[in-house]
Steps between C-alpha positions, in 0.01 A plus 500: 500500500306183598805285414713720724253449794583130505863583578553432867773762510236764408211411725554357859327180582198487730447877488185694574456673158294817447447564125395868446320559176470121461251496207361153476747366751709319237797491731303294754383268231848464350673430833204273604541297178880463564422380855249241373767361257744467795242324722430254206876442447454633149725798520800463269798361684736719314343819639537638856193463715289807457401727801169425662304768689371481858203727414413722195283809522429699189354850474345619169286803419313326217200310644471287185858374541446435872198296408689289242781439753256402769322245288826360357672465843198381687588226739847621567495607862841673486381744234291809543424783241326823586384806316680815598671817398874478562508860602289423810485127555632365826805279444490168695817352653738377235844357446490586129305780330459478122445803275522365148432746220282712723679810624492695170123511510532716821582871520858572628368609835290187533801282404701662778231456759426144409870401509543672840201300631644172366841582657337562838297175478797275411689317774878560519570195282209572264512546123323734262520360148404734215501474127524837334562654156822695432384831347865564381502182292385660173291300251442212755337730744294682240365161381413409857306816552299446178404153617410642848279768356322258279422285802367810684285583209354157484425512866349854487772637730706820474797458265741736665803327628774614744819322417849564623848392393647199662748731676212722623310199639803384685555849638142522623537165685825607653347825624255282687779318677482183282802330356453413135631246260382468141472231240409539135164350418455547123701234341334369186235772500466849343434654846734687734435360842706431804439323835599692811557329830480741790567424861462717814843657585 
C-alpha cells in the first residue's frame, strides 16, 4: 500500500488529504519522507516524482496512536492529527479522503453513513481512496481476518468484523453516487486486498 501511495497516478499532487482511521499517521510520515528526499535531490532519478500533500489531517479513535503521531510529526505545520470517532467526527475540507483498512471495523449501517458523509464532503473533482478486503477471495481473506482479529485482541478492542466482497463494496459506493475503479493490492502477500478509487458522479 505504501509503495502504491508514491505513484503520482494514484494520489494527486498538492492535495488536502484527510486520513480517516489514520493510526499513527504513517501515511503522513511516508509522504513527508519522500518529499524530504525530493527537496534534497536524493529521490531516485529512475522513479517518477512522488505526490506531495498541501495539508494532511488524520482522525484516529485510539488516543495512544494520536499521541505517537503528534510526537513523531511535531514541527510539521502542514500535519494535524486528532482523536475522534469516525461515526461522529466532523470532516474537514479535503481533496482526497483515505480509508485504508478501516471500514470493516464499522457495522454495515455505520459504513454506509460514513461513506455518505465523505461523498457529501468531497468537491466534484475529489477522490475517496479505500483499501478493503475481498470477502469472496477465500483463503486470502480468511487469513486477513485472522490477523485483524489478533490485532483487535492485542488492543483490547472488539474482534467482530464486517467485511464485504469486492463486488459488494463497489455496489455500495455506486449506490452513493460514486464512480468506482479498483486495483488489486495483495501482490506478494497472503492477503486479499484491493484499492478502490471512488469519485463523485
